[in-house]
VOGU-3710 file (C-alpha; in Angstrom, 3 decimals, decimal comma):
1> mryknkwvva> 153,859/86,358/133,323  150,697/84,869/134,783  147,544/83,175/133,605  144,781/85,716/132,986  141,921/83,596/134,351  141,581/81,042/137,087  139,988/77,805/135,897  137,589/76,061/138,251  136,968/72,519/137,003  134,168/70,546/138,693
11> asreqmsgsp> 135,588/67,098/137,894  138,882/65,809/136,553  138,789/62,897/134,114  140,003/60,594/136,910  137,267/61,777/139,302  134,643/61,305/136,594  135,831/57,801/135,760  135,970/56,841/139,435  132,540/58,162/140,444  129,998/55,361/141,123
21> ivqqishelg> 127,071/57,756/140,449  128,505/58,848/137,105  129,209/55,237/136,142  125,689/54,139/137,106  123,946/56,955/135,207  126,136/56,283/132,172  125,372/52,565/132,228  121,604/52,733/132,872  120,868/55,569/130,430  123,299/54,342/127,780
31> irlptaqllv> 125,187/57,651/127,619  128,875/58,519/127,724  130,685/59,311/130,950  131,068/63,060/130,249  127,310/63,369/129,603  126,609/61,523/132,855  128,999/63,890/134,674  127,117/66,873/133,248  123,868/65,514/134,683  125,502/65,021/138,101
41> nrgcqtpsda> 126,817/68,601/137,938  123,215/69,731/137,367  122,006/68,040/140,547  121,068/64,536/139,370  121,991/61,971/142,023  120,340/58,861/140,576  119,598/57,467/137,115  115,941/58,323/137,789  116,873/61,977/138,437  118,920/62,047/135,253
51> rsfllketeq> 116,114/60,541/133,165  113,607/63,074/134,582  115,979/65,943/133,769  116,390/64,818/130,178  112,649/64,264/129,725  111,758/67,497/131,616  109,409/65,529/133,868  109,908/67,602/137,030  109,207/71,023/135,470  105,656/72,333/135,352
61> lhdpfemadm> 103,734/75,420/134,299  102,180/77,094/137,324  98,644/78,447/137,538  98,798/82,082/136,361  96,199/83,090/138,971  98,748/82,350/141,710  100,365/85,639/140,697  99,290/88,647/142,770  96,757/90,943/141,035  96,359/88,602/138,059
71> dsavyrilea> 92,577/88,427/138,426  92,271/92,234/138,641  94,478/92,662/135,566  92,527/90,132/133,501  89,069/91,472/134,338  90,080/95,089/133,685  91,617/94,184/130,315  88,536/92,203/129,262  86,282/95,028/130,403  88,243/97,442/128,186
81> veegekivif> 87,920/95,047/125,236  84,165/94,627/125,723  83,574/98,379/126,142  85,677/99,261/123,107  88,042/101,407/125,175  91,306/102,465/123,574  94,105/100,293/125,022  97,788/101,185/124,669  100,553/98,666/125,396  103,554/100,522/126,827
91> gdydvdgvts> 106,748/98,488/126,316  110,502/98,493/126,605  112,848/98,705/123,621  114,896/95,532/124,152  114,099/92,023/122,870  112,115/91,174/125,992  110,042/94,331/125,565  109,560/93,875/121,806  108,360/90,277/122,157  106,133/91,281/125,095
101> vsilylylqn> 104,475/94,040/123,063  104,093/91,732/120,067  102,327/88,828/121,771  99,982/91,020/123,822  99,103/93,123/120,759  98,458/90,048/118,619  96,286/88,438/121,279  94,228/91,547/122,022  93,820/92,319/118,331  92,647/88,749/117,785
111> igadvsyyip> 89,876/89,127/120,388  88,664/92,413/118,907  90,351/95,025/121,117  90,975/98,619/120,073  94,697/98,324/120,770  97,903/100,113/119,844  101,381/100,189/121,345  103,968/102,731/122,450  107,692/102,134/122,929  109,773/105,115/124,073
121> crsgegygms> 112,806/106,191/122,062  115,927/105,115/123,910  117,981/108,184/123,010  115,229/110,800/123,350  113,108/109,454/126,207  115,200/106,815/127,939  113,984/103,790/129,835  110,478/103,447/131,223  107,453/105,700/131,444  107,675/109,480/131,394
131> ecavrrlade> 105,272/112,346/132,040  105,542/113,477/128,427  104,578/110,035/127,089  101,671/109,684/129,512  100,228/113,075/128,545  100,587/112,227/124,873  98,630/108,987/125,315  95,911/110,826/127,228  95,611/113,389/124,427  95,166/110,526/121,943
141> gcrliitvdt> 92,181/109,162/123,861  93,762/106,243/125,642  91,681/104,776/128,474  93,844/101,869/129,643  97,638/101,596/129,625  99,159/98,125/130,014  102,905/98,114/130,629  105,045/95,162/129,573  108,624/94,558/130,764  108,522/97,949/132,487
151> gitavaeagl> 106,445/100,017/134,897  107,357/98,654/138,328  109,157/101,904/139,242  106,607/104,244/137,588  105,155/105,529/140,866  104,893/109,184/139,830  103,593/108,307/136,348  100,876/106,080/137,869  99,590/109,060/139,819  99,548/111,199/136,687
161> irdlgmelvv> 97,691/108,485/134,761  94,998/108,467/137,429  94,788/112,289/137,455  94,333/112,331/133,670  91,391/109,950/133,873  93,137/106,838/132,578  93,837/103,530/134,297  97,003/101,464/134,507  97,819/97,747/134,558  101,499/97,001/135,196
171> tdhhechtei> 103,130/93,770/134,043  106,847/93,591/134,777  109,574/91,335/136,120  112,219/93,789/137,324  113,235/94,281/140,938  110,709/96,253/143,004  111,659/99,384/144,905  110,096/100,053/148,309  106,934/101,517/146,750  104,947/99,988/143,908
181> pdavavvnpr> 102,761/102,037/141,547  99,144/102,752/142,498  97,458/100,898/139,633  94,443/98,687/138,926  96,864/95,765/138,997  100,613/95,248/139,379  101,520/91,814/138,048  105,130/91,029/138,884  106,351/87,769/140,460  109,121/89,726/142,198
191> rpdcpypfke> 106,626/91,673/144,302  107,452/90,885/147,938  103,808/89,923/148,556  103,446/87,776/145,426  103,048/84,048/146,232  103,887/82,889/142,713  106,392/80,017/143,122  108,747/80,960/140,254  110,263/84,440/140,363  112,574/84,280/137,322
201> lagvgvvfkv> 110,162/84,853/134,449  111,191/87,307/131,755  108,899/90,251/131,063  107,497/88,310/128,106  107,041/85,325/130,444  104,813/87,446/132,684  102,794/88,548/129,639  102,532/84,897/128,586  100,964/84,111/131,982  98,546/87,029/131,509
211> lcaleavrsp> 97,496/85,603/128,136  96,929/82,176/129,695  94,753/83,781/132,392  92,821/85,811/129,786  92,198/82,683/127,738  90,998/80,769/130,815  88,463/83,474/131,728  87,268/83,763/128,119  86,889/79,954/127,794  85,411/78,767/131,126
221> edtmtdcvkr> 84,330/75,475/129,569  87,984/74,518/128,885  90,579/73,321/131,363  93,548/75,522/132,185  95,735/72,939/130,425  93,775/73,384/127,200  94,034/77,160/127,428  97,777/77,056/128,094  98,299/74,733/125,120  96,492/77,137/122,770
231> vsaaycdlva> 98,426/80,166/123,999  101,715/78,231/123,877  101,142/77,058/120,308  100,373/80,629/119,213  103,067/82,590/121,052  105,698/80,404/122,716  108,195/81,047/119,917  108,339/84,750/120,795  108,223/84,016/124,535  111,299/81,794/124,133
241> igtvadvmpi> 113,177/84,485/122,189  112,490/87,132/124,853  113,390/84,763/127,698  116,715/83,723/126,164  117,612/87,278/125,119  116,956/88,629/128,624  119,295/85,975/130,074  116,701/84,447/132,365  117,518/81,179/134,205  116,542/78,193/132,042
251> rdenrlivsy> 114,926/76,207/134,807  111,432/75,529/136,151  108,798/76,776/133,691  111,337/78,782/131,692  112,891/75,465/130,664  109,576/74,224/129,303  108,788/77,549/127,615  112,156/77,772/125,867  112,235/74,093/124,925  108,804/74,235/123,288
261> glqlidstdr> 109,490/77,651/121,784  112,646/76,411/120,044  110,642/73,577/118,502  108,118/76,093/117,184  110,846/78,304/115,732  112,430/75,325/113,971  109,234/74,807/111,956  107,837/78,319/112,203  105,120/79,697/109,963  105,437/83,211/111,450
271> pglielieat> 106,430/85,412/108,481  108,666/87,697/110,559  110,696/84,813/111,939  110,901/83,037/108,594  112,351/86,141/106,952  114,658/87,093/109,827  116,199/83,612/109,906  116,530/83,700/106,111  118,177/87,143/106,253  120,770/85,928/108,775
281> rteskyntkk> 121,449/82,890/106,600  121,914/84,824/103,364  124,180/87,464/104,932  126,498/84,690/106,147  129,169/83,841/103,602  128,531/80,150/104,256  124,757/80,516/103,636  123,925/77,363/105,618  120,883/76,581/107,720  121,637/76,766/111,445
291> kitasfigyt> 120,249/74,459/114,099  117,725/76,373/116,207  119,203/76,493/119,702  119,250/78,961/122,570  122,738/80,011/121,396  121,382/80,747/117,921  118,710/82,938/119,500  121,172/84,670/121,827  123,957/85,320/119,306  122,127/85,628/115,983
301> iaprinaagr> 118,431/86,486/116,321  118,400/88,614/119,484  121,142/91,102/118,456  119,245/91,978/115,292  115,997/92,566/117,184  117,858/94,524/119,840  119,649/96,692/117,306  116,405/98,437/116,305  115,765/99,718/119,828  119,424/100,504/120,420
311> irdasiavel> 120,117/102,862/117,532  116,824/103,259/115,652  113,245/102,510/116,718  112,106/99,312/118,458  108,806/99,560/116,570  110,639/98,245/113,494  111,163/94,922/115,292  107,547/94,849/116,522  106,299/95,397/112,976  108,387/92,420/111,861
321> flakdcptaa> 106,493/90,139/114,246  103,141/91,687/113,342  103,720/91,177/109,610  101,017/88,973/108,108  102,996/87,691/105,117  106,579/87,135/103,963  106,660/89,890/101,299  105,841/92,396/104,052  108,304/90,876/106,527  111,299/90,399/104,198
331> piarrlcdin> 112,384/94,066/103,810  111,928/94,651/107,539  114,175/91,656/108,324  116,848/92,920/105,933  116,624/96,371/107,494  117,179/94,893/110,957  120,320/93,149/109,683  121,578/96,450/108,229  120,891/98,258/111,497  122,775/95,524/113,326
341> herqaeenki> 125,837/96,142/111,129  125,678/99,818/112,119  125,399/98,782/115,762  128,487/96,575/115,456  130,545/99,390/113,945  129,458/101,820/116,664  130,154/99,215/119,352  133,716/98,674/118,081  134,348/102,426/118,098  133,062/102,840/121,661
351> ieeayaqiaa> 134,973/99,867/123,004  138,267/101,157/121,599  137,667/104,527/123,258  136,627/102,856/126,526  139,732/100,649/126,639  141,921/103,694/126,013  140,172/105,595/128,813  140,653/102,673/131,208  144,350/102,353/130,335  144,902/106,085/130,846
361> dhdfehdpvi> 142,805/106,777/133,939  141,516/103,782/135,878  143,173/102,856/139,182  142,554/99,115/139,583  144,306/99,086/142,972  141,880/101,582/144,498  138,656/101,534/142,456  136,829/98,171/142,207  134,177/99,569/139,813  134,998/100,999/136,395
371> vlenetwhhg> 132,873/104,123/135,781  133,417/105,805/132,413  131,759/108,827/130,826  131,674/110,325/127,351  129,770/112,984/125,435  129,281/111,037/122,207  128,713/107,392/123,129  125,388/106,084/121,851  123,028/105,292/124,734  121,865/102,130/123,017
381> iigivasrit> 125,346/100,620/122,717  126,956/101,304/126,082  125,283/98,320/127,759  126,923/95,894/125,326  130,281/97,588/125,844  129,850/97,431/129,634  129,374/93,656/129,276  132,597/93,384/127,279  134,503/95,469/129,841  133,258/93,434/132,807
391> ekygcpsili> 134,127/90,229/130,960  137,622/91,495/130,105  138,597/92,986/133,471  136,524/90,843/135,854  135,011/93,792/137,712  131,713/95,751/137,629  131,494/98,536/135,072  129,166/101,436/134,331  129,285/103,511/131,164  127,527/106,893/131,094
401> sfegsgegge> 126,728/108,974/128,045  125,786/112,652/128,256  123,597/114,136/125,560  125,494/117,400/125,236  128,302/119,517/126,566  126,577/120,453/129,771  126,161/124,044/128,640  122,763/123,740/127,027  120,407/123,234/129,900  119,049/120,238/131,773
411> dgnlgkgsgr> 119,114/117,803/128,848  122,852/118,243/128,385  123,336/117,896/132,117  121,760/114,435/132,349  123,730/111,298/131,603  122,175/107,923/130,873  124,172/104,959/132,095  124,229/101,213/131,711  126,069/98,852/134,024  127,087/95,216/134,364
421> svkglnlvea> 128,236/93,482/137,513  129,960/90,324/138,716  128,760/87,588/141,020  128,917/88,952/144,556  127,721/92,505/143,862  123,994/93,122/143,340  124,078/96,125/141,025  120,540/97,314/141,811  121,337/97,304/145,540  124,634/99,072/144,880
431> lgscadllvk> 122,823/101,786/142,921  120,227/101,953/145,685  122,984/102,943/148,112  123,512/106,016/145,893  119,817/106,622/145,137  119,958/110,238/146,319  122,476/110,964/143,550  120,427/109,350/140,782  117,467/110,726/138,858  116,291/107,130/138,372
441> ygghelaagl> 117,658/103,607/138,205  116,483/100,018/137,866  117,312/96,583/136,546  118,583/93,223/137,740  121,311/91,929/140,034  123,905/91,802/137,256  122,611/94,466/134,836  121,054/97,859/135,462  120,435/101,279/133,985  120,521/104,746/135,513
451> tirredlpef> 120,176/108,472/134,874  122,491/110,893/136,681  123,257/114,626/136,758  126,720/115,589/135,582  127,652/117,328/138,830  126,836/114,228/140,887  129,115/111,910/138,929  132,340/112,310/141,019  130,484/111,629/144,282  128,596/108,753/142,674
461> rrrlcdyare> 131,854/107,157/141,519  133,388/107,531/144,988  130,397/106,112/146,883  129,833/103,265/144,459  133,467/102,171/144,803  133,192/102,431/148,605  130,092/100,212/148,497  131,840/97,690/146,244  134,888/97,514/148,537  132,585/96,625/151,430
471> hlaetdmqps> 130,570/93,997/149,564  133,011/92,408/147,120  135,490/89,810/148,309  138,898/89,773/146,620  138,006/86,443/145,027  134,964/88,066/143,360  137,353/90,359/141,487  139,548/87,547/140,205  138,394/86,550/136,744  137,536/82,865/136,901
481> leadcelypn> 136,071/80,475/134,370  134,149/77,360/135,313  134,259/74,032/133,508  132,162/70,912/133,991  134,912/68,343/133,560  138,141/67,398/131,837  138,108/65,300/128,694  140,630/62,961/127,140  141,424/63,169/123,415  139,303/60,071/122,739
491> ditmeqahel> 136,257/61,911/124,200  136,298/64,433/121,327  133,888/62,573/119,060  130,831/63,326/116,965  128,820/60,997/119,216  129,788/62,933/122,348  128,945/66,259/120,702  125,561/64,910/119,614  124,725/63,732/123,160  125,060/67,293/124,424
501> yylepygvsn> 121,845/68,189/122,583  119,977/65,997/125,102  120,572/68,603/127,826  119,186/71,576/125,898  117,884/74,201/126,093  120,888/75,931/127,608  121,038/79,218/129,460  121,475/80,583/132,963  121,111/77,730/135,531  121,686/75,208/132,728
511> pppvfvlrnv> 124,687/76,658/130,899  126,235/75,103/127,805  128,668/72,405/128,966  132,245/73,630/129,222  135,172/71,232/129,082  138,930/71,270/129,574  141,396/69,422/127,368  145,058/69,471/128,335  148,350/69,268/126,474  147,138/69,616/122,870
521> qicdtvlvgg> 149,537/70,798/120,191  148,809/73,812/118,002  149,392/72,856/114,360  148,678/76,238/112,807  146,692/79,446/113,241  144,405/81,195/110,753  142,902/84,684/111,014  139,218/84,792/109,990  136,491/87,430/109,870  138,863/90,112/108,631
531> gkhtrlnlri> 141,290/89,377/111,456  138,698/89,754/114,246  138,642/86,026/115,031  141,232/83,247/115,050  140,910/79,619/114,085  143,386/77,165/115,561  144,015/73,703/114,203  144,805/71,468/117,166  146,299/68,002/117,165  144,060/66,008/119,504
541> gntvvsamcf> 145,147/62,420/119,677  145,639/61,243/116,107  143,356/63,825/114,491  143,438/67,547/113,789  140,403/69,452/115,086  139,342/73,037/114,351  139,013/75,394/117,324  137,383/78,832/116,961  138,501/81,747/119,115  135,838/84,391/118,553
551> rqtltdidly> 136,710/88,072/119,125  140,338/87,121/119,747  143,191/88,084/117,470  146,439/86,175/117,281  147,998/88,937/119,405  145,370/88,345/122,103  146,020/84,609/122,142  149,828/84,825/121,720  150,148/81,102/120,980  151,755/79,676/117,857
561> sgdfadvlft> 152,319/76,491/115,895  154,383/74,067/117,917  153,113/75,325/121,281  151,357/72,939/123,646  148,230/74,329/125,240  145,356/73,610/127,619  141,957/74,563/126,205  138,693/75,498/127,949  135,880/75,145/125,423  132,399/74,150/124,409
571> ldinefqnqr> 131,949/71,274/121,977  130,001/71,868/118,787  129,157/70,241/115,467  130,039/72,424/112,490  128,034/71,965/109,294  129,563/73,269/106,067  128,666/72,246/102,502  126,737/69,248/103,839  129,779/68,065/105,781  129,630/67,724/109,566
581> siqlvvrdir> 132,721/67,980/111,744  133,696/68,451/115,363  134,556/72,003/116,357  135,762/73,445/119,642  134,534/76,930/120,559  137,300/78,282/122,756  136,439/80,125/125,972  140,076/80,343/127,086  143,372/78,872/125,945  146,779/78,959/127,598
591> ltetqftaen> 150,167/77,287/127,597  150,366/73,938/129,341  151,635/74,220/132,887  154,955/72,588/131,941  155,697/75,057/129,138  154,299/77,974/131,130  156,527/77,148/134,120  159,596/76,766/131,919  159,025/80,143/130,272  158,437/81,826/133,626
601> edialfrglw> 161,697/80,340/134,894  163,485/82,014/131,969  161,794/85,337/132,761  162,789/85,074/136,427  166,367/84,172/135,463  166,616/87,150/133,110  165,264/89,510/135,778  167,826/88,203/138,260  170,686/88,823/135,829  169,307/92,227/134,818
611> sgrapaelpf> 169,097/93,301/138,454  172,857/92,734/138,783  172,978/89,402/140,580  175,930/87,188/139,770  175,219/83,959/137,876  176,432/81,931/140,854  173,588/83,387/142,939  170,849/82,254/140,546  169,152/78,860/140,039  170,127/78,075/136,444
621> grrtafdivp> 168,427/74,688/136,333  168,373/73,515/132,716  170,091/76,639/131,345  173,827/76,985/130,660  175,995/79,925/129,625  175,484/78,806/126,014  171,734/79,487/126,488  172,316/82,954/127,941  175,012/84,776/125,963  174,043/85,443/122,340
631> treefgtvyn> 176,522/85,050/119,495  177,221/87,717/116,897  175,396/85,554/114,349  172,313/85,499/116,574  172,427/89,279/116,880  172,483/89,478/113,092  169,593/87,046/112,735  167,340/89,021/115,112  168,330/92,374/113,626  167,708/91,250/110,039
641> llkrelrleh> 164,414/89,609/111,004  163,088/92,820/112,570  164,442/94,957/109,746  162,573/92,794/107,241  159,338/92,890/109,266  159,542/96,661/109,663  159,817/97,047/105,887  156,484/95,192/105,734  155,099/97,695/108,278  154,897/95,018/110,980
651> eifsmrallh> 155,976/97,080/113,976  154,469/95,479/117,092  155,385/92,027/118,385  155,115/90,102/121,599  158,217/88,308/122,832  156,508/84,991/122,123  155,682/86,089/118,564  159,336/86,948/117,918  160,466/83,642/119,380  158,005/81,887/117,076
661> llrtggtpmn> 159,324/83,748/114,004  162,880/82,790/114,942  161,885/79,167/115,481  160,069/78,883/112,147  163,007/80,659/110,464  165,373/77,939/111,648  167,025/79,823/114,543  165,302/78,692/117,766  166,108/80,899/120,717  165,001/81,316/124,338
671> yiklkfillt> 163,527/84,348/126,083  166,701/85,284/127,976  168,934/85,424/124,931  166,364/87,334/122,839  165,749/89,873/125,608  169,459/90,635/125,959  169,745/91,011/122,161  166,857/93,503/122,049  168,210/95,543/124,966  171,656/95,629/123,383
681> lrelqllgve> 170,292/96,727/119,984  168,369/99,487/121,730  171,444/100,591/123,706  173,484/100,779/120,489  170,650/102,706/118,813  170,303/100,157/116,054  166,589/99,683/116,772  163,926/101,589/118,632  162,415/99,226/121,216  159,600/100,451/123,438
691> aaeeneehei> 156,936/98,728/125,533  153,751/98,898/123,442  151,168/97,820/125,970  150,753/97,243/129,695  149,799/93,592/129,773  150,247/91,059/132,570  149,835/88,161/130,142  152,006/89,143/127,210  155,168/91,214/126,876  154,590/93,386/123,808
701> yafryiptqt> 157,016/95,810/122,120  156,879/98,391/119,356  159,980/98,450/117,137  161,439/101,217/114,996  164,223/100,966/112,430  167,158/103,381/112,892  169,299/103,749/109,739  173,067/103,436/110,225  175,941/103,770/107,753  178,716/102,062/109,690
711> ktnldrsgiy> 179,279/98,549/110,930  178,542/98,333/114,645  180,952/96,871/117,187  178,813/94,932/119,697  181,493/95,361/122,360  180,537/99,050/122,527  177,492/97,848/124,475  177,880/97,907/128,255  175,045/95,360/128,521  176,790/92,885/126,220
721> rklkndfgvv> 180,268/93,385/127,772  178,927/92,756/131,276  176,997/89,676/130,155  180,083/88,139/128,528  182,217/89,048/131,533  179,733/87,496/134,005  179,830/84,208/132,100  183,498/84,262/131,144  182,800/84,400/127,417  185,625/85,791/125,311
//
């Protein structure tokens, strides 16, 4: 048995208490030591640095005209507005794309443009521009296409746009390939020749800069600061949502954008947001108002916006943000919540099938990238599932869905894929090494999409794994979790949890603080959310604190009342029925090292005995023969326990779960004794006992009752006779 994840903790409680910098920041800013340690972890070396970080004094919004082609983009857009040309905004179907389309449409509509928008269907058209879409827009009289959150790879489509008598302005933030489209303007901070100082804007962040530049040109009598303030007040709420949802680093101007945007959302008068937040509140069984944070955006708002583009039509989400009043917005918001429920059900189905495929086919020893394919997986869901797989197994993953059986022509022969990677492997570069096998690809370092022909999939899988073996170190493949510092029980206070709000907004580059607390006792466990989640009540010091383990069943955790555990968690304030309480949100939980070591010693001792070694050859330590050889009464206790559970249709148990049931039933037992009992019962054909799951963390068995009419003599068992003989038990 081994720990699943390696924990990397930046500072122990002793290191934090003994650090002069931490002590000084704590004293001068009047904050607690853990908060001061968090600021040091984020690069603050003096109290002045820490104060500037908290007040956001060092961040600034850069001049939008520093971005390459910004002037050309702005003047062409304004020319189209003045001439009454038909403008079409061409967007992506994720949250970043939806918010990008929404703010540009609202702005252009407000200044009198003849504007519409087009978002391709994920399942029918796939990502990005296509020849079919371009021709359709030309037929409808479009004169200027403006892409948002897409377009940087549309080299062929740009040529077609020109040939059809239209013009193109690209705004995007994705990685550039070697060639950029031939357009009036290509506004993308990631262009190699772009001098813009901050490269990590979301697609909606790039559009936000375009709006600031448009406003500056339209209002030459105003300062750039005045123009930026007007645009921010009108649109920064949606810019913040797109930035958080696209997992952009929350630093530099993103930190200012998200911080201000969250304030706007908290007191929003945008009908679509009012009704979407209300819909999420009313569908919760607790029906309480949530604090508007980046986590609330990422885990509550964004999935509902995303769901439209994943399994329906992203235009539904755009129409929510374009709604002019709450009666119009309310049914759209409720529909998005319904679509999200469908998405969740489909996601659960796909992930079960993916896990089964991995268990049956994947060779972890040889293949560092998981590449799965299926005929029926929904294109809009596989990206979420890829994230879950990479998180679970600690390695890059790509899921590919084919539209048909492969017998019906080119459409059935093309698979659309979505991938997620780990630190150390740039997924776009990895796909680039296989570019000759791909119809198209694009994305970010850690997330990308692709289209591939069915016949190229085996070679693609082989070459991608070869590339990963060359570029991934073994340590990159070890799942590891990082924590800011260790806490003592007396650090778990409402005051400490409240201080964490000072560091918001959180996200990439400023992640939510993660802590470690050691040697806490589990009081009890409660299944919630229909058994999908688990709540633990932990004794921390003299109080009992709730700890939520989301998307983890009790079988996943395999810890029980009475166990002592170390917890890796974020600290939160839970509000329920006007009562506020401390809550831990568990990232990982495991047995304390002392208990873990003791249990592993028992496993090693059992394996030594099972392999045939004599007791005299083994290090028994704290164990005696009394702890090894089970009595007849103990056989009866285990047999009757399992017989009773099987009548209740409880068939699968981990060894730790059985030990817990025995302990709570008044017959505590150790691993060695229980394992010999189970093997003996199986040998005597009193119970079916089979390994239920390959799992390096937990030993899990499926049991089956075998009816018998006669009383069984345990001495018929060769296992039991040898065990008694080895220990001289009569």
